[in-house]
N, C-alpha and C positions, 0 to 999 in steps of 0.2 A: 758798853756801859759798865762802869765799875761802881759797885754798891759798897758803901762803908758800913762797918758794923756799928750801928747806932742804937741798938736796943732790940726791942721785941718785934713780933710779927707785924703789928700795925704800922710801926715806923718804916719797916722794910717795904711793906706794900705801898705806902705813900711814896717811897722813893723809886717805885717802878720795878720792884723785884718780884712781882707776882709770877712772871714767867720763870724766873730762876727758882723760886720756891716750888712751883709745879714740877719743873724739871728735876729738882733735887728729890722730890717725892717719887717721881717716876723712875729715876735711876736707882733709888733704894729698892723699890718694888722689883725692877728688872734684875738687879743683882741677886736679890733673895730668890727669885724664881730660877735664875740660872744656877745658882749654887745648889738649890734643892734638886733641880733636874740632874746635875752632875752627880749628886750623892745617891739619888734613888731611881733615875731614869732607866737604868739597866734592869730593874726588877720587872718591867713591863715589856713583854715580847714585841708588841707593836711599836714600841719606842726605842728599841735597842740600836737600830742603825743610826737614828738621830742622836742618841746618846753617845755612841762611839764617835760620830763625826764631831760633836761638840767637845768631847773630852780631848780629842786629838787637835782640834783647832785651838783649844785653850793651851795645851802643852806647846803647840807651835808658836803661839803668841809669846808664851813665857820664855821659850828657848831661842826661837828664830828672831822674832822682833826684839826680844830682850837682849840679843847680842849687840844691837845698835842703840836701843832705847833704855836699857837698864834691865837687869835680871828680873824675871817675873813680870815683865811689862804686860799690862792689860789695857787695851784701848778704852774699854768701858769705864774702868777705874780712872784713867787719865781724864776722860771727859767729865766724869762725876766730880773729880777734884777741882777741875776748872770752874764748874758750877758753884761748888762750895767756896772757892776763892772769890768768885764774883759776888757771892752773898756776904762776903766779909768774914767768913768762918776760917779762912786760910786753908792751905792744902794740908790735910792730915798726913801724918807720918806713917809709913807702912802701908800694908795692903787693906783692901776693904774688909776682909775677914778680921784682921787685926782691929780695925776701928769698931766693928760690930761687937766683937768680944769685949772690948774695953767699955763700950756703951752699956751693954747688957749687964756685965758683972761689976762694973765700976772698979775694976782692978787694972793695974798697969802691967801689961804683958810685954815681954821682949819681942819686938817685931820679927827679928831673925828667927827666933824659936818658933813663932807662929807660922812663919813662911815655910820652915822646914817640915813642920807637921802637915801643913796644907799640901806641900809638894809630895811628901810620902803618901798621904792619903789619896791624892789625885792619881799618882802613879799606880797605886794598888787598885783603885777603881778602874783605871784604864785597862790594866791587865785583866781584872775580873770581867769587865765588859767585853773585852776581846775574846776571852776564853768562852764565856757564855754565848756570845754571838756566833763564834766559829762552830761551837758544839751544836747550836740550834740549826745553823746552815748546813752542817754535814748530815744531820738527821733527815733533812728534806731530800 
C-alpha cells in the first residue's frame, strides 16, 4: 500500500497508514537504542561482549554488505527509509544519524562529513571495546 503525503496525522490515519506510523516510531526508537548502546555499551562489564558483537556486526554491514549495497549500508536504515517512503515522506538522503542531526539542530550538514565522523567514532569505539574486553578477559 502506497500512502501519499496528503497532510497531517489524521489524514494519514484515515488512509490506513497507522501501521506505518507505528513502525516509523518503533524504528526511531530502535535506532536510538542501538546508537546509544554502540556509544556506551562498552562501559558496562556485563554488556561488553554484546557490545563488541554489535559493533563488529555494524562494521560488517557497512563494509561487507556495503560492497554490494552501497558504502555504509545498514539494513535497519534501509527498512526505515522504506517505511518513510510509504508514508509519503520520501527517502531521506544520507544516514540515520545525518537525519537526526538535521532534525535536532535544524542545520544542513554535509552527509559525507557526518558519515566520516560516524565511521571514525565507530572505529574508535570498536578498538576501545576490543581493548577493554581483551584486558578484562586476560585478568580472569
